[in-house]
C-alpha positions in Angstrom: 41.0 177.8 118.5 38.2 176.1 120.4 39.1 175.2 124.0 37.5 172.3 125.9 37.8 171.4 129.6 37.5 167.7 130.4 37.3 167.2 134.2 38.7 163.8 135.3 37.5 162.3 138.6 38.8 159.3 140.3 36.9 156.3 138.9 36.0 157.9 135.6 35.3 155.7 132.5 38.6 155.6 130.7 37.3 154.7 127.3 35.2 157.8 127.3 37.9 160.1 128.7 40.5 158.9 126.2 38.1 158.9 123.2 36.9 162.5 124.0 40.4 163.9 124.5 41.9 162.0 121.5 39.3 162.8 118.9 39.0 166.5 120.0 42.8 166.8 119.7 42.7 165.2 116.2 40.2 168.0 115.3 42.6 170.7 116.3 40.7 171.5 119.5 42.7 172.5 122.6 41.8 170.0 125.3 42.6 170.6 128.9 42.2 167.7 131.3 41.8 168.7 134.9 41.9 166.4 137.9 39.6 167.1 140.8 42.5 166.5 143.1 46.3 166.6 142.6 46.7 162.8 142.2 46.9 160.8 139.0 43.4 159.6 138.1 42.7 155.9 138.6 40.0 155.2 136.2 37.2 152.7 136.6 39.1 149.8 135.0 42.5 150.6 136.5 44.0 152.8 133.9 46.1 155.6 135.4 45.6 159.0 133.7 47.7 162.1 134.5 45.6 165.2 134.0 47.2 168.3 132.4 46.3 170.4 135.4 44.2 170.6 138.5 40.6 171.8 138.5 41.6 174.6 140.8 44.1 175.9 138.2 41.4 175.6 135.5 38.7 177.5 137.3 39.4 180.9 135.9 40.4 179.9 132.4 38.1 180.4 129.3 36.5 177.4 127.7 34.0 176.9 124.9 32.8 173.6 126.1 33.0 171.4 129.2 32.7 167.6 128.6 32.1 165.2 131.5 33.2 161.6 131.1 31.0 159.1 133.0 31.8 155.9 134.8 31.3 155.2 138.4 32.2 156.3 140.9 33.7 159.1 138.7 30.3 160.7 137.8 29.4 160.7 141.5 32.6 162.5 142.3 31.9 165.1 139.6 28.4 165.5 140.9 29.5 166.0 144.5 32.0 168.7 143.6 30.5 172.2 143.8 33.3 173.6 141.6 31.9 171.5 138.7 28.4 172.7 139.1 29.6 176.3 139.2 31.8 175.9 136.1 28.9 174.3 134.2 26.4 177.0 135.2 28.8 179.8 134.4 29.6 178.4 131.0 26.0 177.7 130.2 25.1 181.3 131.2 27.9 182.6 128.9 26.4 180.6 125.9 29.0 177.8 125.9 28.4 174.1 125.4 28.0 171.6 128.2 28.3 167.9 127.4 28.2 164.6 129.3 28.2 160.9 128.6 27.2 157.7 130.4 26.4 158.4 134.1 27.6 162.0 133.9 24.4 163.6 132.5 23.1 163.3 136.1 25.7 166.1 136.9 24.1 168.3 134.3 20.7 167.5 135.8 21.9 168.3 139.3 23.3 171.6 138.0 19.8 172.4 136.6 21.0 172.3 132.9 18.7 169.6 131.7 15.4 171.2 132.8 13.1 171.6 129.8 15.5 169.7 127.6 15.7 166.3 125.9 18.7 164.2 127.2 20.1 160.6 127.3 22.5 158.8 129.5 23.5 155.4 130.7 20.3 153.3 130.9 18.6 153.8 134.3 20.8 156.7 135.4 18.6 159.6 134.6 15.4 157.6 135.2 16.5 156.9 138.8 16.5 160.6 139.5 12.8 161.0 138.8 13.3 164.0 136.6 9.9 165.5 135.7 11.2 168.4 133.6 13.6 166.4 131.3 12.5 164.5 128.2 14.4 161.2 128.4 15.6 159.7 125.1 17.0 156.3 124.2 19.1 157.8 121.4 22.9 157.3 121.3 23.5 161.0 121.3 21.1 163.9 122.0 21.7 167.5 121.2 19.3 170.1 122.7 20.5 173.6 122.2 24.0 173.8 123.6 23.6 170.7 125.8 24.9 167.4 124.4 24.4 164.0 126.1 25.3 160.4 125.2 24.6 156.9 126.5 27.9 155.2 127.3 31.3 153.8 126.3 29.9 152.3 123.1 28.7 155.7 121.9 31.9 157.7 122.8 33.1 158.0 119.2 29.7 159.2 117.9 29.3 161.6 120.8 32.8 163.1 120.3 32.1 163.5 116.5 29.0 165.5 117.4 31.1 167.7 119.8 33.7 168.2 117.0 31.0 169.3 114.5 29.5 171.7 117.0 32.9 173.3 117.9 34.7 173.4 114.5 32.3 172.3 111.8 31.2 169.4 109.7 34.2 169.4 107.4 36.5 168.8 110.3 34.2 166.2 111.8 34.2 164.4 108.4 38.0 164.5 108.2 38.4 163.1 111.7 35.8 160.4 111.1 37.4 159.3 107.8 40.7 158.8 109.6 39.0 156.4 112.0 38.2 154.0 109.1 34.8 153.1 110.5 
């Protein structure tokens, strides 16, 4: 069974965090949400989310993918946490998937995982970084190798369906998507 880590920072975008965890779970993926601290996560619009575990407890576990929800200041908290950068780099080096949506692709950029790749994010977020080694795209979801990025809350379903297809195949993606009655 595929395992995915979804780190949750204070101020994350709840629509993205919930969509990612919900749809991956519907696909039979084991999802572990991990808070950066020991507190319930207060998301950007006031929703309280209780993570499954703390990031410290998840550090030595095996994951096939790490998915970063965006939102502000959540993405900034992720970006300022060296444990996140270390986890991302370690998983990328091991051939796993790294994914981020909204403002969170800047965390992948800071970890050096977007160099030489095509990526997207919330409008203006990646552009503000002055990235010269990243090909910026306006597409809703961009997959470049084992790095997957997306633009924002409105693209969360499409983003997660791509994650499902990468992890467990097109047939499962199609089943999950059919159940959404889009």
